[in-house]
Structures are given as C-alpha cells and as structure tokens.
N, CA, C and O atoms as a Tripos MOL2 file, in Angstrom:
@<TRIPOS>MOLECULE
protein
  268   267    67     0     0
PROTEIN
NO_CHARGES

@<TRIPOS>ATOM
      1 N          -8.7940  -21.5960  -18.9660 N.3       1 MET1
      2 CA         -9.3450  -20.5310  -18.2670 C.3       1 MET1
      3 C         -10.6850  -20.0420  -18.6250 C.2       1 MET1
      4 O         -10.9160  -20.0880  -19.8330 O.2       1 MET1
      5 N         -11.4470  -19.6710  -18.0190 N.am      2 ASN2
      6 CA        -12.9320  -19.0470  -18.4060 C.3       2 ASN2
      7 C         -12.6180  -17.4140  -18.2410 C.2       2 ASN2
      8 O         -12.3540  -16.8250  -17.1930 O.2       2 ASN2
      9 N         -12.7240  -16.8710  -19.5610 N.am      3 SER3
     10 CA        -12.3280  -15.4500  -19.5030 C.3       3 SER3
     11 C         -13.5600  -14.5900  -19.4770 C.2       3 SER3
     12 O         -14.4710  -14.9440  -20.2250 O.2       3 SER3
     13 N         -13.7060  -13.7090  -18.8690 N.am      4 LEU4
     14 CA        -14.7340  -12.7690  -18.6300 C.3       4 LEU4
     15 C         -14.8550  -12.0310  -20.0930 C.2       4 LEU4
     16 O         -13.8490  -11.7060  -20.7240 O.2       4 LEU4
     17 N         -16.0710  -11.8220  -20.5230 N.am      5 PRO5
     18 CA        -16.3490  -11.0150  -21.9650 C.3       5 PRO5
     19 C         -15.7850   -9.5780  -21.6060 C.2       5 PRO5
     20 O         -16.1340   -9.1090  -20.5220 O.2       5 PRO5
     21 N         -14.9810   -8.8700  -22.3840 N.am      6 VAL6
     22 CA        -14.6120   -7.8070  -21.9530 C.3       6 VAL6
     23 C         -15.7480   -6.6920  -22.4840 C.2       6 VAL6
     24 O         -16.2200   -6.5170  -23.6070 O.2       6 VAL6
     25 N         -15.9950   -5.9880  -21.1650 N.am      7 THR7
     26 CA        -17.2660   -4.8360  -21.2860 C.3       7 THR7
     27 C         -16.9180   -3.8460  -20.9930 C.2       7 THR7
     28 O         -15.9580   -3.8460  -20.2220 O.2       7 THR7
     29 N         -17.4680   -2.5220  -21.4160 N.am      8 ARG8
     30 CA        -17.1350   -1.2820  -21.1220 C.3       8 ARG8
     31 C         -17.3320   -1.0250  -19.4890 C.2       8 ARG8
     32 O         -16.7040   -0.1650  -18.8720 O.2       8 ARG8
     33 N         -18.0800   -1.7080  -19.0380 N.am      9 ASN9
     34 CA        -18.4280   -1.1480  -17.5080 C.3       9 ASN9
     35 C         -17.8080   -2.1780  -16.4480 C.2       9 ASN9
     36 O         -18.1140   -2.0920  -15.2580 O.2       9 ASN9
     37 N         -16.9730   -3.1020  -16.8990 N.am     10 ASN10
     38 CA        -16.5160   -4.0740  -16.2700 C.3      10 ASN10
     39 C         -14.9360   -4.1880  -16.1020 C.2      10 ASN10
     40 O         -14.2140   -4.7150  -16.9490 O.2      10 ASN10
     41 N         -14.4660   -3.6080  -14.8610 N.am     11 LEU11
     42 CA        -13.2170   -3.3470  -14.8370 C.3      11 LEU11
     43 C         -12.2930   -4.5780  -14.6340 C.2      11 LEU11
     44 O         -11.0870   -4.6250  -14.8760 O.2      11 LEU11
     45 N         -13.1240   -5.6160  -14.1190 N.am     12 ASP12
     46 CA        -12.4150   -6.9230  -14.0510 C.3      12 ASP12
     47 C         -12.0780   -7.5710  -15.0660 C.2      12 ASP12
     48 O         -11.0640   -8.2620  -15.1620 O.2      12 ASP12
     49 N         -13.0880   -7.3550  -16.0830 N.am     13 SER13
     50 CA        -12.9550   -8.0340  -17.5110 C.3      13 SER13
     51 C         -11.8300   -7.1930  -18.5340 C.2      13 SER13
     52 O         -11.0460   -7.6790  -19.3490 O.2      13 SER13
     53 N         -12.0060   -6.0900  -18.2560 N.am     14 GLN14
     54 CA        -10.6740   -5.2230  -18.7910 C.3      14 GLN14
     55 C          -9.3000   -5.5590  -18.1050 C.2      14 GLN14
     56 O          -8.3170   -5.7260  -18.8270 O.2      14 GLN14
     57 N          -9.2260   -5.6330  -17.1470 N.am     15 PHE15
     58 CA         -7.8190   -6.0190  -16.3270 C.3      15 PHE15
     59 C          -7.6230   -7.5410  -16.7150 C.2      15 PHE15
     60 O          -6.5220   -7.9360  -17.0960 O.2      15 PHE15
     61 N          -8.6250   -8.3190  -16.6180 N.am     16 GLU16
     62 CA         -8.2910   -9.7530  -17.1160 C.3      16 GLU16
     63 C          -7.5340   -9.6350  -18.4020 C.2      16 GLU16
     64 O          -6.3820  -10.0310  -18.5770 O.2      16 GLU16
     65 N          -8.3300   -9.0260  -19.3140 N.am     17 ALA17
     66 CA         -7.6300   -8.9750  -20.8030 C.3      17 ALA17
     67 C          -6.1900   -8.2950  -20.9890 C.2      17 ALA17
     68 O          -5.4420   -8.6350  -21.9050 O.2      17 ALA17
     69 N          -5.9150   -7.4740  -20.2090 N.am     18 ILE18
     70 CA         -4.9800   -6.6420  -20.2500 C.3      18 ILE18
     71 C          -3.6960   -7.7660  -19.4890 C.2      18 ILE18
     72 O          -2.5540   -7.9270  -19.9180 O.2      18 ILE18
     73 N          -4.2110   -8.3120  -18.4790 N.am     19 TRP19
     74 CA         -3.2460   -9.4820  -17.6510 C.3      19 TRP19
     75 C          -2.8380  -10.5820  -18.6860 C.2      19 TRP19
     76 O          -1.6850  -11.0060  -18.7460 O.2      19 TRP19
     77 N          -3.8640  -11.0270  -19.5070 N.am     20 ARG20
     78 CA         -3.3650  -12.1190  -20.3420 C.3      20 ARG20
     79 C          -2.5360  -11.7840  -21.3370 C.2      20 ARG20
     80 O          -1.5960  -12.5350  -21.6000 O.2      20 ARG20
     81 N          -2.7320  -10.6620  -22.0220 N.am     21 ALA21
     82 CA         -1.7280  -10.0440  -22.7350 C.3      21 ALA21
     83 C          -0.3800   -9.9820  -22.2230 C.2      21 ALA21
     84 O           0.5560  -10.5630  -22.7720 O.2      21 ALA21
     85 N          -0.2790   -9.3480  -21.2730 N.am     22 LEU22
     86 CA          1.1100   -9.0780  -20.3300 C.3      22 LEU22
     87 C           1.6080  -10.7750  -20.2810 C.2      22 LEU22
     88 O           2.6880  -11.1900  -20.7020 O.2      22 LEU22
     89 N           0.6460  -11.5100  -19.7290 N.am     23 GLU23
     90 CA          1.2470  -12.9030  -19.5710 C.3      23 GLU23
     91 C           1.9330  -13.3940  -20.9680 C.2      23 GLU23
     92 O           3.0040  -14.0010  -20.9790 O.2      23 GLU23
     93 N           1.2700  -13.0960  -22.0320 N.am     24 GLY24
     94 CA          1.8830  -13.6720  -23.2590 C.3      24 GLY24
     95 C           3.1540  -13.0840  -23.4530 C.2      24 GLY24
     96 O           4.1010  -13.7840  -23.8110 O.2      24 GLY24
     97 N           3.2880  -11.7040  -23.2280 N.am     25 TYR25
     98 CA          4.4790  -10.9010  -23.5580 C.3      25 TYR25
     99 C           5.6960  -11.6640  -22.4450 C.2      25 TYR25
    100 O           6.8450  -11.8910  -22.8230 O.2      25 TYR25
    101 N           5.3280  -11.9070  -21.4130 N.am     26 ARG26
    102 CA          6.1700  -12.2910  -20.2600 C.3      26 ARG26
    103 C           6.8110  -13.7430  -20.9430 C.2      26 ARG26
    104 O           8.0190  -13.9700  -21.0120 O.2      26 ARG26
    105 N           5.7390  -14.6610  -21.4240 N.am     27 GLU27
    106 CA          6.2500  -15.8480  -21.4930 C.3      27 GLU27
    107 C           6.9840  -16.0960  -22.8660 C.2      27 GLU27
    108 O           7.7810  -17.0170  -23.0470 O.2      27 GLU27
    109 N           6.5840  -15.0750  -23.8990 N.am     28 ASN28
    110 CA          7.2980  -15.3240  -25.2700 C.3      28 ASN28
    111 C           8.2360  -14.2290  -25.6980 C.2      28 ASN28
    112 O           8.8360  -14.2930  -26.7710 O.2      28 ASN28
    113 N           8.3640  -13.1960  -24.8340 N.am     29 CYS29
    114 CA          9.1800  -11.8000  -24.9570 C.3      29 CYS29
    115 C          10.2770  -11.6070  -24.1020 C.2      29 CYS29
    116 O          11.4240  -11.3020  -24.4300 O.2      29 CYS29
    117 N           9.8280  -11.8120  -22.9710 N.am     30 ILE30
    118 CA         10.9120  -11.5590  -21.6120 C.3      30 ILE30
    119 C          10.6480  -12.8920  -20.6890 C.2      30 ILE30
    120 O           9.8300  -12.7870  -19.7750 O.2      30 ILE30
    121 N          11.2460  -14.0070  -20.8810 N.am     31 PRO31
    122 CA         11.0550  -14.9900  -19.9310 C.3      31 PRO31
    123 C          11.7300  -14.9260  -18.6460 C.2      31 PRO31
    124 O          12.8980  -14.5440  -18.5750 O.2      31 PRO31
    125 N          11.0930  -15.2600  -17.6790 N.am     32 GLU32
    126 CA         11.6420  -15.1420  -16.4900 C.3      32 GLU32
    127 C          12.9390  -15.6810  -16.3290 C.2      32 GLU32
    128 O          13.0670  -16.7770  -16.8750 O.2      32 GLU32
    129 N          14.1090  -15.1750  -15.6500 N.am     33 GLY33
    130 CA         15.3460  -15.9160  -15.4360 C.3      33 GLY33
    131 C          16.0530  -15.9160  -16.2140 C.2      33 GLY33
    132 O          17.1720  -16.2890  -15.8600 O.2      33 GLY33
    133 N          15.8820  -15.4990  -17.8070 N.am     34 GLN34
    134 CA         16.9870  -15.6190  -18.6400 C.3      34 GLN34
    135 C          17.8110  -14.4930  -18.6020 C.2      34 GLN34
    136 O          19.0350  -14.6270  -18.6020 O.2      34 GLN34
    137 N          17.1700  -13.1850  -18.5640 N.am     35 GLU35
    138 CA         18.0160  -12.1260  -18.6070 C.3      35 GLU35
    139 C          17.7920  -11.3190  -17.2910 C.2      35 GLU35
    140 O          16.6010  -11.1930  -17.0090 O.2      35 GLU35
    141 N          18.6490  -10.7620  -16.4480 N.am     36 PRO36
    142 CA         18.2150   -9.6490  -15.5460 C.3      36 PRO36
    143 C          17.3640   -8.5400  -15.9220 C.2      36 PRO36
    144 O          16.4960   -8.0740  -15.1840 O.2      36 PRO36
    145 N          17.6960   -8.0340  -17.3590 N.am     37 GLN37
    146 CA         16.6690   -6.8690  -17.7310 C.3      37 GLN37
    147 C          15.2320   -7.5030  -17.9590 C.2      37 GLN37
    148 O          14.2450   -6.7680  -17.9130 O.2      37 GLN37
    149 N          15.1260   -8.6720  -18.1720 N.am     38 TYR38
    150 CA         13.6920   -9.3480  -18.4780 C.3      38 TYR38
    151 C          12.8810   -9.1400  -17.1460 C.2      38 TYR38
    152 O          11.7920   -8.5750  -17.0450 O.2      38 TYR38
    153 N          13.5410   -9.6440  -16.2640 N.am     39 ASP39
    154 CA         13.1080   -9.4880  -14.8210 C.3      39 ASP39
    155 C          12.9650   -8.1630  -14.4900 C.2      39 ASP39
    156 O          11.9670   -7.9860  -13.7910 O.2      39 ASP39
    157 N          13.5360   -7.2500  -14.7100 N.am     40 GLU40
    158 CA         13.3270   -5.9160  -14.4210 C.3      40 GLU40
    159 C          12.5060   -5.1160  -15.0410 C.2      40 GLU40
    160 O          11.9570   -4.1470  -14.5160 O.2      40 GLU40
    161 N          12.3730   -5.4820  -16.2110 N.am     41 GLU41
    162 CA         11.0800   -4.9200  -17.0780 C.3      41 GLU41
    163 C           9.8940   -5.5250  -16.7960 C.2      41 GLU41
    164 O           8.8960   -4.8460  -17.0360 O.2      41 GLU41
    165 N           9.6990   -6.8300  -16.2650 N.am     42 TRP42
    166 CA          8.3010   -7.3970  -15.6830 C.3      42 TRP42
    167 C           8.3370   -6.6710  -14.2830 C.2      42 TRP42
    168 O           7.2300   -6.2460  -13.9540 O.2      42 TRP42
    169 N           9.1100   -6.4880  -13.5980 N.am     43 ASN43
    170 CA          8.9300   -5.6660  -12.2340 C.3      43 ASN43
    171 C           8.3510   -4.2490  -12.6170 C.2      43 ASN43
    172 O           7.5250   -3.6960  -11.8910 O.2      43 ASN43
    173 N           8.7570   -3.7540  -13.6360 N.am     44 ASP44
    174 CA          8.3420   -2.4350  -13.9570 C.3      44 ASP44
    175 C           6.9680   -2.4330  -14.4690 C.2      44 ASP44
    176 O           6.1890   -1.5660  -14.0750 O.2      44 ASP44
    177 N           6.5940   -3.3370  -15.3230 N.am     45 ILE45
    178 CA          5.0400   -3.4760  -15.6650 C.3      45 ILE45
    179 C           4.4100   -3.9240  -14.3890 C.2      45 ILE45
    180 O           3.2960   -3.4120  -14.2730 O.2      45 ILE45
    181 N           4.6740   -4.5630  -13.5680 N.am     46 CYS46
    182 CA          3.7560   -4.9950  -12.2870 C.3      46 CYS46
    183 C           3.5640   -3.7710  -11.3810 C.2      46 CYS46
    184 O           2.5020   -3.5040  -10.8200 O.2      46 CYS46
    185 N           4.7480   -3.0190  -11.2890 N.am     47 THR47
    186 CA          4.7740   -1.7890  -10.4000 C.3      47 THR47
    187 C           3.6660   -0.7990  -11.1380 C.2      47 THR47
    188 O           2.7660   -0.2420  -10.5090 O.2      47 THR47
    189 N           3.8640   -0.6670  -12.5360 N.am     48 ALA48
    190 CA          3.0010    0.2010  -13.3920 C.3      48 ALA48
    191 C           1.3970   -0.0040  -12.9710 C.2      48 ALA48
    192 O           0.6110    0.8830  -12.6370 O.2      48 ALA48
    193 N           1.1540   -1.3930  -13.0820 N.am     49 MET49
    194 CA         -0.3290   -1.7730  -13.1010 C.3      49 MET49
    195 C          -0.4940   -1.6730  -11.4780 C.2      49 MET49
    196 O          -1.6240   -1.2630  -11.2100 O.2      49 MET49
    197 N           0.1520   -1.8790  -10.5310 N.am     50 ALA50
    198 CA         -0.2780   -1.5290   -9.3130 C.3      50 ALA50
    199 C          -0.3190   -0.2060   -9.1240 C.2      50 ALA50
    200 O          -0.9030    0.1220   -8.0910 O.2      50 ALA50
    201 N           0.2140    0.8760   -9.9430 N.am     51 TRP51
    202 CA         -0.0140    2.2410   -9.6360 C.3      51 TRP51
    203 C          -1.3360    2.5880  -10.2530 C.2      51 TRP51
    204 O          -2.1650    3.3590   -9.7700 O.2      51 TRP51
    205 N          -1.4300    1.9420  -11.3500 N.am     52 ILE52
    206 CA         -2.7430    2.0010  -11.8970 C.3      52 ILE52
    207 C          -4.0390    1.6900  -11.1540 C.2      52 ILE52
    208 O          -5.0090    2.4410  -11.0490 O.2      52 ILE52
    209 N          -3.9100    0.5660  -10.6970 N.am     53 CYS53
    210 CA         -5.0400    0.0370   -9.7230 C.3      53 CYS53
    211 C          -5.3720    1.0590   -8.4090 C.2      53 CYS53
    212 O          -6.4780    1.2900   -7.9210 O.2      53 CYS53
    213 N          -4.0010    1.6180   -7.9810 N.am     54 GLU54
    214 CA         -4.0380    2.4510   -6.6310 C.3      54 GLU54
    215 C          -4.9690    3.5510   -7.2560 C.2      54 GLU54
    216 O          -5.9950    3.7820   -6.6160 O.2      54 GLU54
    217 N          -4.7360    4.3590   -8.5680 N.am     55 GLU55
    218 CA         -5.2090    5.4540   -9.0130 C.3      55 GLU55
    219 C          -6.8230    5.1140   -9.0050 C.2      55 GLU55
    220 O          -7.6540    5.9330   -8.6130 O.2      55 GLU55
    221 N          -7.1290    3.9120   -9.4480 N.am     56 LEU56
    222 CA         -8.5710    3.3950   -9.6000 C.3      56 LEU56
    223 C          -9.2240    3.0790   -8.2920 C.2      56 LEU56
    224 O         -10.4020    2.7360   -8.1970 O.2      56 LEU56
    225 N          -8.3110    3.2270   -7.1870 N.am     57 ASN57
    226 CA         -9.0150    3.0400   -5.8240 C.3      57 ASN57
    227 C          -9.0190    1.4750   -6.0210 C.2      57 ASN57
    228 O         -10.0340    1.0970   -5.4360 O.2      57 ASN57
    229 N          -8.4340    0.4780   -6.5150 N.am     58 ASN58
    230 CA         -8.3030   -0.8210   -6.7300 C.3      58 ASN58
    231 C          -9.5830   -1.3230   -7.2630 C.2      58 ASN58
    232 O          -9.8600   -2.5030   -7.0440 O.2      58 ASN58
    233 N         -10.3210   -0.6570   -7.8680 N.am     59 ALA59
    234 CA        -11.3660   -1.1120   -8.6100 C.3      59 ALA59
    235 C         -11.1130   -2.1960   -9.9130 C.2      59 ALA59
    236 O         -10.5600   -1.9030  -10.9730 O.2      59 ALA59
    237 N         -11.5100   -3.1420   -9.6430 N.am     60 GLY60
    238 CA        -11.3030   -4.1740  -10.8720 C.3      60 GLY60
    239 C         -10.0420   -4.8920  -10.7520 C.2      60 GLY60
    240 O          -9.8230   -5.8500  -11.4930 O.2      60 GLY60
    241 N          -9.1190   -4.4780   -9.8040 N.am     61 CYS61
    242 CA         -7.7000   -4.9780   -9.8340 C.3      61 CYS61
    243 C          -7.5780   -6.3440   -9.0560 C.2      61 CYS61
    244 O          -7.9510   -6.5160   -7.8960 O.2      61 CYS61
    245 N          -7.1290   -7.0770   -9.6910 N.am     62 THR62
    246 CA         -6.7460   -8.4840   -8.9910 C.3      62 THR62
    247 C          -5.1780   -8.6430   -9.3030 C.2      62 THR62
    248 O          -4.7870   -9.7290   -9.7320 O.2      62 THR62
    249 N          -4.4600   -7.8150   -9.1440 N.am     63 ILE63
    250 CA         -3.0110   -7.8140   -9.2500 C.3      63 ILE63
    251 C          -2.2580   -8.9840   -8.3750 C.2      63 ILE63
    252 O          -1.3510   -9.7340   -8.7380 O.2      63 ILE63
    253 N          -2.9990   -8.8880   -6.9640 N.am     64 ASP64
    254 CA         -2.2500   -9.5930   -5.8140 C.3      64 ASP64
    255 C          -2.8710  -11.4030   -6.1340 C.2      64 ASP64
    256 O          -2.4770  -12.3820   -5.5000 O.2      64 ASP64
    257 N          -3.7050  -11.4210   -7.0530 N.am     65 ASP65
    258 CA         -4.4020  -12.6990   -7.2750 C.3      65 ASP65
    259 C          -3.4400  -13.3390   -8.4670 C.2      65 ASP65
    260 O          -3.1920  -14.5420   -8.5530 O.2      65 ASP65
    261 N          -2.8910  -12.2140   -9.4610 N.am     66 GLN66
    262 CA         -2.2850  -12.8770  -10.5260 C.3      66 GLN66
    263 C          -1.0120  -12.8400  -10.3580 C.2      66 GLN66
    264 O          -0.3910  -13.6410  -11.0560 O.2      66 GLN66
    265 N          -0.2550  -12.0190   -9.4970 N.am     67 TYR67
    266 CA          1.2590  -11.9940   -9.7000 C.3      67 TYR67
    267 C           1.6730  -11.8790   -8.1370 C.2      67 TYR67
    268 O           2.8600  -11.8280   -7.8140 O.2      67 TYR67
@<TRIPOS>BOND
     1     1     2 1
     2     2     3 1
     3     3     4 2
     4     3     5 am
     5     5     6 1
     6     6     7 1
     7     7     8 2
     8     7     9 am
     9     9    10 1
    10    10    11 1
    11    11    12 2
    12    11    13 am
    13    13    14 1
    14    14    15 1
    15    15    16 2
    16    15    17 am
    17    17    18 1
    18    18    19 1
    19    19    20 2
    20    19    21 am
    21    21    22 1
    22    22    23 1
    23    23    24 2
    24    23    25 am
    25    25    26 1
    26    26    27 1
    27    27    28 2
    28    27    29 am
    29    29    30 1
    30    30    31 1
    31    31    32 2
    32    31    33 am
    33    33    34 1
    34    34    35 1
    35    35    36 2
    36    35    37 am
    37    37    38 1
    38    38    39 1
    39    39    40 2
    40    39    41 am
    41    41    42 1
    42    42    43 1
    43    43    44 2
    44    43    45 am
    45    45    46 1
    46    46    47 1
    47    47    48 2
    48    47    49 am
    49    49    50 1
    50    50    51 1
    51    51    52 2
    52    51    53 am
    53    53    54 1
    54    54    55 1
    55    55    56 2
    56    55    57 am
    57    57    58 1
    58    58    59 1
    59    59    60 2
    60    59    61 am
    61    61    62 1
    62    62    63 1
    63    63    64 2
    64    63    65 am
    65    65    66 1
    66    66    67 1
    67    67    68 2
    68    67    69 am
    69    69    70 1
    70    70    71 1
    71    71    72 2
    72    71    73 am
    73    73    74 1
    74    74    75 1
    75    75    76 2
    76    75    77 am
    77    77    78 1
    78    78    79 1
    79    79    80 2
    80    79    81 am
    81    81    82 1
    82    82    83 1
    83    83    84 2
    84    83    85 am
    85    85    86 1
    86    86    87 1
    87    87    88 2
    88    87    89 am
    89    89    90 1
    90    90    91 1
    91    91    92 2
    92    91    93 am
    93    93    94 1
    94    94    95 1
    95    95    96 2
    96    95    97 am
    97    97    98 1
    98    98    99 1
    99    99   100 2
   100    99   101 am
   101   101   102 1
   102   102   103 1
   103   103   104 2
   104   103   105 am
   105   105   106 1
   106   106   107 1
   107   107   108 2
   108   107   109 am
   109   109   110 1
   110   110   111 1
   111   111   112 2
   112   111   113 am
   113   113   114 1
   114   114   115 1
   115   115   116 2
   116   115   117 am
   117   117   118 1
   118   118   119 1
   119   119   120 2
   120   119   121 am
   121   121   122 1
   122   122   123 1
   123   123   124 2
   124   123   125 am
   125   125   126 1
   126   126   127 1
   127   127   128 2
   128   127   129 am
   129   129   130 1
   130   130   131 1
   131   131   132 2
   132   131   133 am
   133   133   134 1
   134   134   135 1
   135   135   136 2
   136   135   137 am
   137   137   138 1
   138   138   139 1
   139   139   140 2
   140   139   141 am
   141   141   142 1
   142   142   143 1
   143   143   144 2
   144   143   145 am
   145   145   146 1
   146   146   147 1
   147   147   148 2
   148   147   149 am
   149   149   150 1
   150   150   151 1
   151   151   152 2
   152   151   153 am
   153   153   154 1
   154   154   155 1
   155   155   156 2
   156   155   157 am
   157   157   158 1
   158   158   159 1
   159   159   160 2
   160   159   161 am
   161   161   162 1
   162   162   163 1
   163   163   164 2
   164   163   165 am
   165   165   166 1
   166   166   167 1
   167   167   168 2
   168   167   169 am
   169   169   170 1
   170   170   171 1
   171   171   172 2
   172   171   173 am
   173   173   174 1
   174   174   175 1
   175   175   176 2
   176   175   177 am
   177   177   178 1
   178   178   179 1
   179   179   180 2
   180   179   181 am
   181   181   182 1
   182   182   183 1
   183   183   184 2
   184   183   185 am
   185   185   186 1
   186   186   187 1
   187   187   188 2
   188   187   189 am
   189   189   190 1
   190   190   191 1
   191   191   192 2
   192   191   193 am
   193   193   194 1
   194   194   195 1
   195   195   196 2
   196   195   197 am
   197   197   198 1
   198   198   199 1
   199   199   200 2
   200   199   201 am
   201   201   202 1
   202   202   203 1
   203   203   204 2
   204   203   205 am
   205   205   206 1
   206   206   207 1
   207   207   208 2
   208   207   209 am
   209   209   210 1
   210   210   211 1
   211   211   212 2
   212   211   213 am
   213   213   214 1
   214   214   215 1
   215   215   216 2
   216   215   217 am
   217   217   218 1
   218   218   219 1
   219   219   220 2
   220   219   221 am
   221   221   222 1
   222   222   223 1
   223   223   224 2
   224   223   225 am
   225   225   226 1
   226   226   227 1
   227   227   228 2
   228   227   229 am
   229   229   230 1
   230   230   231 1
   231   231   232 2
   232   231   233 am
   233   233   234 1
   234   234   235 1
   235   235   236 2
   236   235   237 am
   237   237   238 1
   238   238   239 1
   239   239   240 2
   240   239   241 am
   241   241   242 1
   242   242   243 1
   243   243   244 2
   244   243   245 am
   245   245   246 1
   246   246   247 1
   247   247   248 2
   248   247   249 am
   249   249   250 1
   250   250   251 1
   251   251   252 2
   252   251   253 am
   253   253   254 1
   254   254   255 1
   255   255   256 2
   256   255   257 am
   257   257   258 1
   258   258   259 1
   259   259   260 2
   260   259   261 am
   261   261   262 1
   262   262   263 1
   263   263   264 2
   264   263   265 am
   265   265   266 1
   266   266   267 1
   267   267   268 2
@<TRIPOS>SUBSTRUCTURE
     1 MET1         2 RESIDUE 1 A MET
     2 ASN2         6 RESIDUE 1 A ASN
     3 SER3        10 RESIDUE 1 A SER
     4 LEU4        14 RESIDUE 1 A LEU
     5 PRO5        18 RESIDUE 1 A PRO
     6 VAL6        22 RESIDUE 1 A VAL
     7 THR7        26 RESIDUE 1 A THR
     8 ARG8        30 RESIDUE 1 A ARG
     9 ASN9        34 RESIDUE 1 A ASN
    10 ASN10       38 RESIDUE 1 A ASN
    11 LEU11       42 RESIDUE 1 A LEU
    12 ASP12       46 RESIDUE 1 A ASP
    13 SER13       50 RESIDUE 1 A SER
    14 GLN14       54 RESIDUE 1 A GLN
    15 PHE15       58 RESIDUE 1 A PHE
    16 GLU16       62 RESIDUE 1 A GLU
    17 ALA17       66 RESIDUE 1 A ALA
    18 ILE18       70 RESIDUE 1 A ILE
    19 TRP19       74 RESIDUE 1 A TRP
    20 ARG20       78 RESIDUE 1 A ARG
    21 ALA21       82 RESIDUE 1 A ALA
    22 LEU22       86 RESIDUE 1 A LEU
    23 GLU23       90 RESIDUE 1 A GLU
    24 GLY24       94 RESIDUE 1 A GLY
    25 TYR25       98 RESIDUE 1 A TYR
    26 ARG26      102 RESIDUE 1 A ARG
    27 GLU27      106 RESIDUE 1 A GLU
    28 ASN28      110 RESIDUE 1 A ASN
    29 CYS29      114 RESIDUE 1 A CYS
    30 ILE30      118 RESIDUE 1 A ILE
    31 PRO31      122 RESIDUE 1 A PRO
    32 GLU32      126 RESIDUE 1 A GLU
    33 GLY33      130 RESIDUE 1 A GLY
    34 GLN34      134 RESIDUE 1 A GLN
    35 GLU35      138 RESIDUE 1 A GLU
    36 PRO36      142 RESIDUE 1 A PRO
    37 GLN37      146 RESIDUE 1 A GLN
    38 TYR38      150 RESIDUE 1 A TYR
    39 ASP39      154 RESIDUE 1 A ASP
    40 GLU40      158 RESIDUE 1 A GLU
    41 GLU41      162 RESIDUE 1 A GLU
    42 TRP42      166 RESIDUE 1 A TRP
    43 ASN43      170 RESIDUE 1 A ASN
    44 ASP44      174 RESIDUE 1 A ASP
    45 ILE45      178 RESIDUE 1 A ILE
    46 CYS46      182 RESIDUE 1 A CYS
    47 THR47      186 RESIDUE 1 A THR
    48 ALA48      190 RESIDUE 1 A ALA
    49 MET49      194 RESIDUE 1 A MET
    50 ALA50      198 RESIDUE 1 A ALA
    51 TRP51      202 RESIDUE 1 A TRP
    52 ILE52      206 RESIDUE 1 A ILE
    53 CYS53      210 RESIDUE 1 A CYS
    54 GLU54      214 RESIDUE 1 A GLU
    55 GLU55      218 RESIDUE 1 A GLU
    56 LEU56      222 RESIDUE 1 A LEU
    57 ASN57      226 RESIDUE 1 A ASN
    58 ASN58      230 RESIDUE 1 A ASN
    59 ALA59      234 RESIDUE 1 A ALA
    60 GLY60      238 RESIDUE 1 A GLY
    61 CYS61      242 RESIDUE 1 A CYS
    62 THR62      246 RESIDUE 1 A THR
    63 ILE63      250 RESIDUE 1 A ILE
    64 ASP64      254 RESIDUE 1 A ASP
    65 ASP65      258 RESIDUE 1 A ASP
    66 GLN66      262 RESIDUE 1 A GLN
    67 TYR67      266 RESIDUE 1 A TYR
C-alpha cells in the first residue's frame, strides 16, 4: 500500500493513517466473526467514523472505499 505522508492540511492522509491503525486493531484485537461483540465493536467504530466524516462534510473521508 502506498501511504500518503500525514500532513496537517491533508485530511485524506489523516484519515488514511487512522484507518490503517483501525485495520490493525480489527485484525489483531477484534477479529471478524470470532465473537459477536467484536463485530458489534467494529460496527460502532465504523459508525463513529461515518459521523465524524458527516460533521466534516465528508472532507477527506473515504469510508465507503475502505469498508
């Protein structure tokens, strides 16, 4: 994956860095399909990120591309 360098004025790079960290959390700490509460937690995380994007008028958000 070619990562964008995280910069102050580039929301795309900031959200990409956050999603990379969340992907690692998903893979290593709350794997899909192992426990119902893991999937519920992941849904909550994705919902929270969607709400953040909505508040930012979707600036820099690529949630639909990610998940």
